[in-house]
SELOSE-786798 format. One line per 10 residues: number of its first residue (from 1); for each residue x, y, z of C-alpha. Coordinates in steps of 0.1 Angstrom, whole numbers. Layout:
<rs>
NUM	X,Y,Z; ...
</rs>
This chain:
<rs>
1	-618,-2139,-1258; -628,-2176,-1263; -622,-2208,-1244; -598,-2233,-1258; -615,-2255,-1283; -596,-2287,-1278; -615,-2316,-1263; -613,-2314,-1223; -600,-2348,-1218; -571,-2342,-1243
11	-563,-2310,-1224; -564,-2330,-1190; -540,-2357,-1205; -516,-2326,-1215; -519,-2314,-1179; -510,-2347,-1163; -480,-2348,-1187; -471,-2312,-1176; -472,-2324,-1138; -448,-2352,-1147
21	-426,-2331,-1166; -424,-2306,-1138; -412,-2335,-1115; -387,-2344,-1140; -373,-2309,-1143; -372,-2306,-1105; -353,-2339,-1102; -325,-2324,-1123; -318,-2295,-1098; -289,-2297,-1075
31	-314,-2290,-1048; -321,-2329,-1048; -285,-2333,-1038; -288,-2309,-1010; -319,-2324,-995; -312,-2361,-1002; -318,-2380,-970; -295,-2409,-960; -318,-2417,-932; -356,-2413,-932
41	-376,-2392,-908; -387,-2425,-890; -351,-2436,-887; -340,-2400,-872; -370,-2403,-846; -359,-2437,-836; -324,-2425,-830; -336,-2396,-810; -361,-2419,-790; -333,-2443,-781
51	-311,-2414,-769; -340,-2400,-748; -347,-2434,-732; -311,-2436,-721; -311,-2401,-706; -323,-2390,-671; -352,-2374,-688; -369,-2407,-695; -385,-2406,-660; -404,-2374,-668
61	-437,-2372,-684; -430,-2354,-715; -446,-2349,-750; -426,-2353,-783; -426,-2329,-813; -406,-2334,-847; -397,-2304,-869; -376,-2300,-900; -357,-2266,-899; -341,-2251,-928
71	-312,-2227,-929; -321,-2205,-958; -287,-2188,-958; -268,-2220,-965; -293,-2229,-992; -290,-2196,-1008; -251,-2198,-1007; -252,-2235,-1021; -271,-2226,-1051; -251,-2195,-1059
81	-219,-2216,-1057; -237,-2246,-1072; -222,-2267,-1045; -227,-2306,-1047; -233,-2324,-1017; -202,-2345,-1010; -204,-2377,-987; -189,-2369,-953; -189,-2333,-958; -207,-2312,-931
91	-232,-2289,-945; -265,-2289,-928; -287,-2271,-950; -317,-2285,-930; -318,-2304,-898; -343,-2325,-880; -353,-2315,-844; -368,-2339,-821; -380,-2322,-789; -396,-2334,-757
101	-412,-2308,-732; -428,-2312,-700; -429,-2299,-665; -415,-2312,-630; -425,-2303,-595; -399,-2284,-574; -400,-2276,-537; -392,-2238,-539; -405,-2229,-575; -435,-2253,-580
111	-438,-2266,-614; -407,-2260,-637; -403,-2266,-674; -383,-2295,-685; -369,-2299,-721; -349,-2325,-740; -340,-2318,-778; -319,-2334,-802; -310,-2323,-838; -298,-2343,-867
121	-287,-2336,-902; -298,-2358,-931; -270,-2382,-925; -281,-2389,-890; -252,-2369,-875; -261,-2352,-841; -258,-2314,-846; -277,-2302,-817; -286,-2310,-781; -306,-2293,-753
131	-310,-2303,-719; -330,-2281,-695; -341,-2293,-660; -338,-2279,-625; -319,-2310,-614; -290,-2301,-637; -283,-2267,-618; -265,-2286,-591; -228,-2291,-580; -204,-2308,-584
141	-185,-2284,-607; -157,-2290,-630; -125,-2269,-632; -118,-2250,-663; -93,-2277,-677; -117,-2304,-668; -146,-2287,-686; -125,-2281,-718; -115,-2317,-718; -152,-2329,-712
151	-161,-2306,-743; -135,-2321,-766; -145,-2357,-754; -181,-2349,-761; -172,-2337,-797; -151,-2369,-804; -180,-2389,-795; -200,-2372,-820; -174,-2378,-847; -157,-2344,-847
161	-118,-2343,-854; -108,-2323,-825; -73,-2319,-836; -83,-2294,-862; -104,-2274,-839; -94,-2240,-825; -109,-2226,-792; -123,-2192,-805; -145,-2182,-776; -146,-2190,-739
171	-171,-2177,-712; -171,-2189,-675; -198,-2177,-651; -212,-2190,-618; -249,-2190,-611; -264,-2203,-577; -231,-2223,-569; -230,-2239,-603; -202,-2232,-627; -213,-2226,-662
181	-189,-2229,-692; -195,-2217,-728; -169,-2230,-752; -169,-2222,-790; -147,-2243,-814; -142,-2237,-850; -123,-2250,-880; -121,-2242,-918; -147,-2259,-939; -134,-2281,-968
191	-162,-2267,-990; -149,-2230,-994; -126,-2207,-978; -151,-2183,-967; -170,-2211,-947; -161,-2224,-913; -175,-2251,-891; -185,-2239,-856; -193,-2261,-825; -208,-2243,-794
201	-212,-2261,-762; -225,-2250,-728; -215,-2271,-698; -235,-2267,-666; -219,-2283,-635; -203,-2313,-651; -229,-2320,-678; -231,-2307,-715; -265,-2291,-715; -264,-2273,-749
211	-247,-2282,-782; -248,-2267,-817; -229,-2277,-847; -233,-2252,-877; -216,-2239,-909; -212,-2201,-908; -192,-2175,-928; -159,-2165,-918; -162,-2129,-928; -188,-2104,-947
221	-176,-2118,-980; -210,-2133,-985; -237,-2106,-984; -269,-2102,-1003; -262,-2075,-1032; -278,-2040,-1022; -298,-2042,-1055; -312,-2074,-1045; -322,-2062,-1009; -338,-2032,-1026
231	-358,-2055,-1049; -370,-2075,-1021; -382,-2044,-1003; -400,-2031,-1033; -416,-2065,-1041; -428,-2067,-1004; -443,-2032,-1005; -459,-2040,-1040; -474,-2071,-1025; -486,-2054,-994
241	-501,-2028,-1015; -522,-2052,-1037; -535,-2070,-1009; -542,-2040,-988; -560,-2023,-1018; -580,-2054,-1024; -590,-2055,-988; -600,-2020,-986; -622,-2021,-1017; -638,-2052,-1004
251	-646,-2038,-970; -661,-2007,-986; -682,-2029,-1009; -693,-2050,-981; -704,-2021,-958; -721,-2005,-987; -740,-2037,-997; -748,-2043,-961; -764,-2009,-958; -785,-2016,-988
261	-793,-2052,-977; -777,-2068,-1007; -757,-2095,-989; -767,-2131,-983; -753,-2148,-953; -768,-2181,-956; -740,-2198,-977; -714,-2174,-962; -723,-2186,-927; -717,-2223,-934
271	-685,-2215,-955; -670,-2194,-927; -679,-2223,-902; -659,-2246,-925; -630,-2222,-926; -631,-2218,-888; -628,-2256,-884; -602,-2261,-910; -581,-2234,-894; -585,-2248,-859
281	-574,-2282,-870; -545,-2267,-890; -533,-2247,-859; -538,-2277,-836; -517,-2299,-859; -490,-2271,-860; -489,-2266,-823; -494,-2301,-810; -490,-2313,-782; -492,-2279,-765
291	-530,-2281,-755; -533,-2244,-748; -521,-2234,-781; -542,-2261,-798; -573,-2251,-781; -571,-2214,-774; -548,-2204,-802; -567,-2225,-828; -599,-2213,-816; -591,-2177,-819
301	-574,-2180,-852; -603,-2202,-865; -628,-2176,-853; -610,-2147,-871; -602,-2165,-903; -641,-2177,-905; -652,-2143,-898; -630,-2129,-924; -640,-2155,-950; -676,-2148,-942
311	-671,-2112,-951; -650,-2120,-982; -674,-2145,-996; -707,-2126,-988; -693,-2094,-1004; -677,-2111,-1035; -706,-2134,-1041; -730,-2104,-1042; -707,-2084,-1064; -700,-2113,-1088
321	-739,-2119,-1093; -743,-2083,-1105; -713,-2084,-1128; -713,-2119,-1143; -737,-2142,-1126; -727,-2172,-1150; -694,-2175,-1130; -713,-2188,-1101; -738,-2209,-1119; -720,-2243,-1113
331	-715,-2235,-1077; -752,-2227,-1073; -761,-2260,-1086; -734,-2278,-1066; -747,-2260,-1033; -781,-2275,-1038; -767,-2311,-1038; -767,-2318,-1076; -732,-2331,-1084; -737,-2352,-1117
341	-736,-2322,-1140; -714,-2322,-1171; -701,-2288,-1164; -685,-2301,-1131; -667,-2327,-1152; -654,-2301,-1177; -642,-2281,-1147; -623,-2311,-1132; -605,-2315,-1166; -601,-2278,-1172
351	-584,-2276,-1138; -560,-2304,-1145; -550,-2288,-1177; -543,-2254,-1163; -525,-2267,-1132; -503,-2289,-1153; -495,-2260,-1177; -487,-2237,-1146; -464,-2263,-1130; -446,-2270,-1164
361	-440,-2234,-1170; -428,-2230,-1132; -405,-2258,-1138; -390,-2246,-1170; -384,-2212,-1154; -367,-2229,-1123; -345,-2248,-1147; -337,-2217,-1167; -328,-2199,-1136; -306,-2227,-1121
371	-289,-2236,-1154; -279,-2200,-1163; -270,-2192,-1126; -289,-2160,-1129; -310,-2166,-1097; -318,-2191,-1069; -347,-2205,-1051; -358,-2193,-1016; -383,-2209,-994; -388,-2219,-957
381	-391,-2250,-937; -429,-2254,-947; -421,-2261,-982; -404,-2294,-971; -437,-2307,-957; -435,-2338,-982; -406,-2351,-961; -421,-2347,-927; -447,-2377,-924; -484,-2379,-925
391	-494,-2352,-901; -473,-2327,-920; -491,-2338,-953; -524,-2333,-936; -513,-2300,-924; -501,-2290,-959; -534,-2302,-974; -554,-2280,-949; -530,-2251,-953; -533,-2253,-992
401	-571,-2255,-990; -574,-2225,-969; -551,-2205,-991; -568,-2215,-1022; -601,-2205,-1008; -590,-2169,-998; -568,-2164,-1029; -597,-2176,-1053; -624,-2153,-1038; -604,-2122,-1027
411	-578,-2121,-1053; -590,-2139,-1082; -628,-2137,-1082; -631,-2102,-1065; -602,-2087,-1083; -614,-2100,-1117; -650,-2090,-1110; -637,-2056,-1101; -617,-2050,-1132; -646,-2066,-1154
421	-670,-2040,-1138; -646,-2010,-1145; -630,-2020,-1178; -649,-2028,-1212; -618,-2042,-1229; -610,-2078,-1221; -575,-2073,-1233; -571,-2046,-1207; -587,-2069,-1181; -561,-2096,-1187
431	-532,-2073,-1187; -541,-2056,-1154; -552,-2087,-1137; -519,-2104,-1148; -500,-2077,-1133; -519,-2080,-1100; -514,-2117,-1098; -476,-2111,-1104; -473,-2084,-1078; -494,-2103,-1053
441	-465,-2128,-1047; -482,-2161,-1039; -458,-2189,-1043; -442,-2176,-1075; -417,-2156,-1054; -397,-2189,-1048; -372,-2174,-1072; -347,-2147,-1062; -340,-2120,-1070; -376,-2108,-1069
451	-372,-2087,-1100; -362,-2117,-1120; -393,-2136,-1104; -415,-2109,-1116; -403,-2111,-1152; -402,-2148,-1155; -435,-2155,-1141; -455,-2129,-1159; -465,-2155,-1187; -479,-2177,-1158
461	-497,-2146,-1144; -512,-2139,-1180; -523,-2176,-1183; -541,-2174,-1151; -556,-2140,-1159; -570,-2157,-1192; -582,-2187,-1170; -601,-2167,-1144; -619,-2146,-1171; -629,-2174,-1193
471	-635,-2204,-1170; -658,-2213,-1142; -649,-2204,-1103; -650,-2242,-1095; -623,-2249,-1121; -601,-2220,-1108; -605,-2231,-1073; -595,-2268,-1082; -565,-2256,-1102; -552,-2234,-1076
481	-553,-2260,-1049; -537,-2286,-1072; -509,-2262,-1082; -502,-2253,-1045; -502,-2289,-1035; -478,-2300,-1062; -455,-2272,-1061; -435,-2285,-1032; -440,-2322,-1039; -409,-2328,-1058
491	-389,-2328,-1025; -405,-2361,-1017; -380,-2378,-1042; -353,-2371,-1016; -370,-2393,-990; -352,-2428,-987; -383,-2447,-982; -398,-2440,-1018; -435,-2437,-1020; -453,-2423,-989
501	-486,-2407,-981; -479,-2374,-999; -471,-2391,-1032; -502,-2414,-1029; -524,-2386,-1022; -509,-2367,-1052; -516,-2396,-1075; -552,-2399,-1060; -557,-2362,-1066; -547,-2364,-1103
511	-563,-2395,-1113; -595,-2386,-1093; -597,-2353,-1111; -592,-2371,-1145; -616,-2401,-1140; -642,-2379,-1122; -640,-2353,-1148; -642,-2379,-1177; -673,-2396,-1161; -691,-2365,-1152
521	-686,-2348,-1186; -708,-2377,-1201; -737,-2367,-1177; -769,-2358,-1194; -777,-2331,-1170; -764,-2296,-1174; -764,-2264,-1155; -791,-2249,-1178; -815,-2277,-1168; -817,-2262,-1132
531	-836,-2231,-1121; -814,-2200,-1116; -805,-2196,-1080; -820,-2165,-1065; -804,-2153,-1034; -827,-2141,-1004; -815,-2105,-1006; -828,-2104,-1042; -863,-2113,-1031; -859,-2087,-1003
541	-848,-2061,-1029; -880,-2070,-1050; -902,-2066,-1020; -886,-2034,-1011; -890,-2020,-1046; -927,-2032,-1045; -929,-2012,-1011; -913,-1982,-1027; -938,-1984,-1058; -967,-1988,-1033
551	-952,-1959,-1013; -951,-1936,-1045; -987,-1946,-1053; -997,-1936,-1018; -980,-1903,-1021; -995,-1896,-1055; -1030,-1903,-1041; -1023,-1882,-1010; -1010,-1852,-1031; -1038,-1853,-1056
561	-1064,-1852,-1029; -1050,-1822,-1012; -1058,-1786,-1022; -1038,-1776,-1052; -1043,-1738,-1047; -1049,-1718,-1014; -1084,-1701,-1017; -1081,-1663,-1021; -1101,-1648,-992; -1097,-1610,-985
571	-1103,-1613,-948; -1077,-1642,-943; -1039,-1646,-950; -1036,-1684,-954; -1006,-1707,-958; -1003,-1744,-957; -978,-1774,-961; -980,-1812,-962; -946,-1827,-963; -949,-1865,-969
581	-927,-1887,-947; -906,-1917,-960; -935,-1939,-948; -967,-1921,-961; -993,-1915,-936; -1028,-1904,-938; -1026,-1867,-933; -1054,-1846,-949; -1063,-1810,-950; -1090,-1792,-971
591	-1107,-1759,-977; -1145,-1757,-980; -1161,-1726,-993; -1198,-1729,-998; -1203,-1692,-1003; -1185,-1659,-1000; -1195,-1654,-964; -1177,-1685,-948; -1146,-1707,-952; -1143,-1742,-936
601	-1107,-1757,-928; -1105,-1792,-920; -1075,-1812,-910; -1071,-1849,-901; -1048,-1880,-897; -1060,-1914,-907; -1044,-1943,-887; -1021,-1965,-906; -996,-1958,-933; -991,-1965,-970
611	-1018,-1973,-997; -1044,-1983,-970; -1041,-1948,-951; -1042,-1931,-986; -1074,-1950,-995; -1092,-1940,-962; -1080,-1904,-966; -1099,-1903,-1000; -1129,-1919,-984; -1128,-1891,-958
621	-1126,-1865,-985; -1156,-1880,-1003; -1177,-1880,-970; -1168,-1845,-960; -1177,-1832,-996; -1210,-1848,-994; -1219,-1836,-959; -1210,-1799,-963; -1235,-1796,-990; -1263,-1800,-964
631	-1246,-1795,-931; -1225,-1763,-921; -1221,-1767,-883; -1187,-1784,-873; -1203,-1806,-845; -1230,-1818,-868; -1208,-1825,-897; -1184,-1845,-877; -1212,-1866,-859; -1227,-1875,-892
641	-1192,-1882,-906; -1185,-1905,-877; -1218,-1926,-884; -1210,-1930,-921; -1174,-1939,-915; -1181,-1964,-887; -1205,-1984,-909; -1181,-1985,-938; -1146,-1989,-922; -1130,-2017,-904
651	-1129,-2016,-866; -1092,-2009,-865; -1092,-1980,-885; -1100,-1945,-871; -1095,-1907,-880; -1087,-1877,-860; -1103,-1846,-875; -1104,-1808,-865; -1128,-1786,-884; -1130,-1749,-881
661	-1157,-1727,-897; -1146,-1690,-904; -1177,-1667,-907; -1167,-1632,-922; -1201,-1618,-918; -1205,-1625,-881; -1167,-1624,-876; -1165,-1656,-857; -1146,-1690,-858; -1169,-1721,-850
671	-1146,-1751,-840; -1149,-1789,-832; -1124,-1816,-831; -1127,-1854,-831; -1096,-1867,-812; -1072,-1844,-832; -1045,-1821,-820; -1058,-1788,-805; -1053,-1758,-827; -1032,-1730,-814
681	-1047,-1695,-812; -1027,-1664,-809; -1051,-1635,-801; -1038,-1601,-810; -1049,-1589,-775; -1030,-1616,-757; -993,-1620,-753; -991,-1657,-752; -1008,-1683,-776; -1034,-1706,-763
691	-1045,-1741,-771; -1081,-1746,-782; -1086,-1780,-767; -1122,-1788,-771; -1137,-1821,-761; -1142,-1850,-789; -1133,-1885,-796; -1118,-1899,-829; -1140,-1909,-857; -1145,-1945,-861
701	-1141,-1957,-825; -1177,-1958,-817; -1210,-1960,-835; -1225,-1925,-826; -1243,-1921,-793; -1212,-1916,-772; -1195,-1895,-799; -1225,-1872,-802; -1226,-1865,-765; -1188,-1862,-761
711	-1179,-1838,-789; -1179,-1800,-780; -1183,-1771,-804; -1166,-1738,-796; -1173,-1704,-810; -1147,-1676,-809; -1149,-1639,-819; -1123,-1629,-848; -1103,-1598,-845; -1076,-1582,-867
721	-1041,-1599,-862; -1055,-1630,-847; -1035,-1662,-857; -1047,-1699,-859; -1024,-1729,-864; -1040,-1761,-875; -1014,-1791,-873; -1011,-1828,-872; -989,-1848,-848; -962,-1851,-873
731	-952,-1815,-862; -954,-1818,-824; -940,-1855,-823; -912,-1848,-846; -881,-1863,-826; -844,-1858,-826; -817,-1884,-822; -819,-1884,-784; -857,-1893,-787; -869,-1859,-776
741	-902,-1847,-792; -906,-1811,-807; -937,-1806,-787; -965,-1781,-785; -947,-1757,-762; -920,-1751,-787; -948,-1744,-813; -963,-1719,-789; -929,-1702,-783; -923,-1698,-820
751	-958,-1683,-826; -954,-1658,-797; -920,-1648,-810; -935,-1637,-845; -967,-1620,-836; -968,-1598,-867; -955,-1622,-892; -974,-1633,-922; -990,-1666,-925; -964,-1678,-948
761	-935,-1664,-928; -947,-1681,-897; -952,-1714,-915; -917,-1712,-930; -902,-1704,-895; -921,-1734,-878; -910,-1758,-905; -874,-1745,-904; -873,-1750,-864; -888,-1784,-868
771	-863,-1795,-894; -833,-1781,-874; -846,-1798,-842; -849,-1832,-860; -816,-1828,-879; -802,-1861,-890; -832,-1881,-877; -855,-1898,-903; -889,-1883,-907; -915,-1911,-900
781	-947,-1892,-902; -961,-1865,-926; -959,-1828,-914; -991,-1810,-921; -999,-1777,-910; -1023,-1748,-920; -1016,-1711,-907; -1044,-1686,-908; -1041,-1650,-900; -1070,-1625,-898
791	-1065,-1595,-919; -1096,-1575,-917
</rs>
């Protein structure tokens, strides 16, 4: 699959033409008539402000907020019936709501909420009023006829012909000595027989405190077809399944790579912080001027979104580098502060082309839908941001930027990377990714019914699948933001004031991309001129691999210098084990047989771990092999060994050694130990094992005078059935998850419970009990043991 070969600037020009054509197609829609504003937002706010200043609420300290509320039901009906907007006909598809809120102190209840709200349609007609204040809940009261007359007078003031009205509902109740009246008037709408205009009024005491003018359906004749409802449910389930599936896969990947230390949080931390700030600002703009929501709500939302993006970015970045690192090459260069690279220029131009192509196709499909009356558009009030002033434009930019970041990394980059990692066929990748994009919803579901949306926008999804697989991540991110920004921009044509901040920002965005792309594409620097970015975790992995290699070397050295076979001695039954830990220690054991009358058994533990410990173990073996040629007595050999080792080893290295010499002719065991664990002796004539705990300090701690006077040599008689267990601290200090050590007492208990067991059977039983005790806990030290049983 190849990239387009046409020159990038030519494609960018075509993209700009596509954006203009999208605006032209949108202007041909009857939606423009429905959203045409006879009065601008500023004029509506001025009207409301004048009414507020003339009201009793002007004396309160209140904050103002302006919203544009959309009636999706009326919008749907107008599109299905292809209704034109006729002058003077009441059909409020959207209304401006200007609200003041504050608090006022009261003697009994403390601070009480105060609210004054006015709603206007696009022609400037008042269609809603709310007054809420403790001061309004007071007598005098109106009689029923007076209240009804007051309601009609109010409606006449608002330009309603009351002669055509019918009183369809009336409710009267008394609350705290104040009479409350609810009147509902209605009349047929001139638009269609199934529509009627409804006017709801609430009178408290002698004041109209609530008023709503609306258009409703007189019967159930207008209903969404069951098939369409089913399609919406199915599409919602499909969309939820796509996003949930991606989130689950990403979470599994995140924790897997976190466990293997394959994540980098350096960039993710800063990007997460950026998302936190942008989200906080967006929530603050949406909830202003409510300070609690701005600060607390924005803070919590920002923290959550920032944390989520940190997770998404770190996992996706790590995964993508393994599968196709070239996708992130430009982003790596830009993150290091190098902006003047030709690939960035190409990305700007490419993104302009693909965003223009997307908007053009979108506009064509909308035009086809409206011209053939096979569907309609559905959106919410947020889509009308272009009509709502500078703050709304800034909110839309922040919202689109945040959405572009999450969609680009979670759906586009992670989804595409996962498919690329699983599928070899690029055609299969494009098809499946296109289906995922179509099912994921996004803004493509402006069109209803949703099954029509799925069919119509599959070509756009296919275009984006190709775009994601063949082009750089930066181009994808820029194009996604551009499409989302311009998608709802055509509504600005309905504003009576002409050009505004949204239009200027859109023009700046397009021209900035084109001019910036043209300028940067002529740069002499390219991505290939920079060194490849290496994440910190890659260095850590390399260090870990080096350590594992060193570990393997240490294990090999350790195993090669241990006895490969157990000596065959008629008088003794011998079994031995040395089970290396994850971190190789310096455990050592050996058999020394000078003649047929004696057998020496030596066991030791070198301080430290890894290659250095293995090195000193080989040194110990060499010293022992040299000394036993001239020295047989354990005490003398260990003393001379200490002198040699002290002279040749660093001061921070020492060895614990135990040496036992079995004499078959004299039937004795001569034993000495240098700081090592005692050996366990189970005499055949005794019930309980004993510890042979002779004195002695570790080798390498002192030059020799103190060592020779401290070390003690013990001689014991041998009898048939005696058992001797030599072991290192890896056995007795083996710990479980609670931090408890196996201990020498457990060793003695196992030995006493198996008095007649062979050496191998006893060894197997001990190792099995140690493993069971430390179940689930990582082994950090070698387990070395020699079991000797006297046969004859």
